[in-house]
N, C-alpha and C positions, 0 to 999 in steps of 0.2 A: 460470499463474505466468510463464510465458516472456514473455507481452505485457508484465504488471509491471515483469519485466527489461530488456525492450525500452525502454519507456518511460522507464525511470530514465536507461538508455545515452542516448537521445535529447537527454534534457535536461540529459548532462552528458556532451557532445562528447570532454571529453576525459580522461575514465575509459579506463581502458586495464586489461582483463583483468576478470574475475567479479568480483560481487559477493557478499562471504560472505554465505550464511544469519544471521549473526550480526554482522553489521557493523551500528552504528549511522547509519539511513539520514537519522536529523535531525544528528548532531554531523557526520557527513563531509559535509555538506551537500550529498549527491546529491535532498534535498526542501525544497524552500527552502516559506518563509507565501507567496510566491506562487504557488506550483505545489501549495501544497495541496489544495485543491477539485479542482483538475484532477485529481490523484492521486483522491484520495476516489471522483469519478467513474467512473473508470477501473475502479477496484475492484468499484463498482457493476453498471457492463457486464459487467468480468467475469465476475462472481461470480449476476448477473441477481437482485441483492438490495438494495433499498435499505441504509443504514447511517443508523443512527438516530445523529447527534452525541451527544444526550443521555446515549447508552449508550456511549460510547467515551470513553479516556483519547487521550493524545498517543504511550505507551505503547505502544497497538496497533499502532502505524505505525512504531515507532523500529527493528524489523529485519524484513526478508523471512520469517526461521523464523513471527515474529509475526503478520504480515500472513498468511501462508499460513491459519497455526492458527486466527486470529481471522475473518477474511474467507472462505477460499477451500477451507476446510475443509468438514463438515458446521456447518450453520446453527449460529450460537452465540446468544447474547443479543441481541450490539449488531446482528443482521443479524433483517431481517424481510423478507415477502414483497413484493416491488415490486409496486402494481397500481394 
């Protein structure tokens, strides 16, 4: 999770302080459409699993809590082994 938070701070250099676990990353414009595919690539690298974009929704990326639960915890239905 530290790499995800570091990436968000890197993409948002004006961001001061921590990002709340329940802060809406999209509404707060911490992730925009230009960075979204890079964000998915980061999550795949951190988790070691590919993300099937047909099995996820934008809500799966809204908060750090949801990202952790959906992609960085135990493999859920949206994550399949990379191979």
